[in-house]
N, C-alpha and C positions, 0 to 999 in steps of 0.2 A: 205315608199317604195322607194322614190327618194334617200334618204340617204343610204338605203341598196344597191341600184344599184350603187351609187357613191362609196361606200365602196368596193363593189365587183370589180369594175374596178381598184380601187387603189391597191388592193391586187394583181391583175394580173400584174400590173406594177412592183410591188416590187418583186414578185417571179421570174419574167423573168430575172431580172438583175443578178441573182446569178448563172446562168448556164453557163458552158463552152459550146462552139459550139458542141462538140461531145455529151455531155449529152443532150443538147436541141434537137438535131436531133433524138436521140434514145428514147426520152420520148413519149410514145403513147398519141395520142390525146384523149384517153378515160379517162385520168386522169384530175381532176379539178385542179385549181390553188393551193389549199392548199396541195393536195397530191403531186404535182410536187415540190413545194417549200420544203416540209418536207423531200423529198428524196434527195435533193441537198446538197452536202458537203460544198459549199462555199456561203451559203445563210443565215448565222446566223444573220447578221445585218438586212437583209430584213425581215426575219421571225420575228425578234424582233420588227421591225417597224410595221408589220402587226398586231402582238399581241397588241402592245402598242396603236395602232389606233383603236382597237376593230373590226377589219375587218375579222377575221378568218371565222366566220359563213357566212358572206356575200359572201365570195369568193367561196362558193359552189353554188352560184346562176347560172342561165342559160345563162346570157349574151345575145347576144355576145358582146364582148368588144375588142377594139384594145388598147393595152397597150404599151407605150413607156417607157420601163423599164431601169432605171439607174443601171449600174453594181456596184459591190462592190467597184471597183476602183473609180467610179463616186462619191459614198458616201464619199470616203476618200478625195476627193477634197474640200469638204465643210470646211469652217473655223473651226479651232479647237474648240471643245466644242459644236458645233451646233447640231450634231446628238444626243449626250448625252442629251442635253437640250430638244430636240424634243421627246425623248423617255420617258420623265417624264410624269406621269399621268395627271398633270395639263395642259399639252400641247397636249392632245389627239386630240382635234378638229383641232388644227393647223397642226398636223402631217397628219391627214386624208385629210385636204385641200390640202396639198402638194402632197400627194400620188394620190389623185383623179385628180389632174392637169395633171397627166401622162396618163390619160385614156380618150378614145373617144368611144362613143357608136357605135356599129356595128363592123363587122369584115372586116378589110381592109388589104388585102395581099400586099406585097411589089410591085408586078406588077401593082397594082391599085393606088398606091400613086402618087399624083401630087402636084405641087406647089399650096398652098392654105392656108387659115386660117381655122382651125378646132376647133369647140367648144368642150371643155372638159366636163367631168362629173361634175366638180366643177363650171361650168358656164363661165369660162374664155376661151380665145382662144390661140391656139398654132400657130406659124408661121412655116408652113412646106414648105420646098424648095427642089426641085429636080434640081441639076446642074450636067450635065455630068454623070448621073447615080448615083451620090452620094446624099444621103438624109440627111438633117439637120432638126431638130425640135428646134426652137428658136436657141440657140447657141450650141446645142448638136448634135454630129454626130451619125447617126445610124450605129452601128457596127455589128449587126446580125439581120436578118429578118426571118419572118415566122415561129416562134416557136409556133406550134399548141398546143392548150389545148382544153378540151371538151367544154369550154365556151368562146372561143375567140382566139385571136392571139397576140403574143408578139413580139415586135421589140426592141432590146436592144440599149441603148444609152450610151454615155460616160460621161454624165454630168447630175446632178440632176437639174430638172427644178423647178424653184421657181415662184409661182404665184405672181401677183402684190399685 
């Protein structure tokens, strides 16, 4: 069950990353993560990662989760070949670990975010900082906030977070 919850939060992070601000705001909160991701045009990499990590079914779980979702451009910043390697079946667990590192249990809206260390679903911590209204998560900048889903909230970031 803990793994299912971890996978669900991971999927939230992945799906959030692929939406443009206009699409994210128009997405009804009645749709779960899988439905939202499947309807987005620019989420092919994220959807592929969710499938490769075996998280599709888990993403229909109740949550709530807060997901710091890397955008497609964030995935492009990874060293050449990294994403392709992670999508291989033999790296399923590693990919799931990376994706779940982007997820925190509970629903935290942007107005409630504060400087702190936050434990992720994979057990490691994120360093969240609020400086002059700007939020960073580790070295990633939050670029879009409060994308509501039926099982949590997504905050988009510009860099893929890698666990230790």
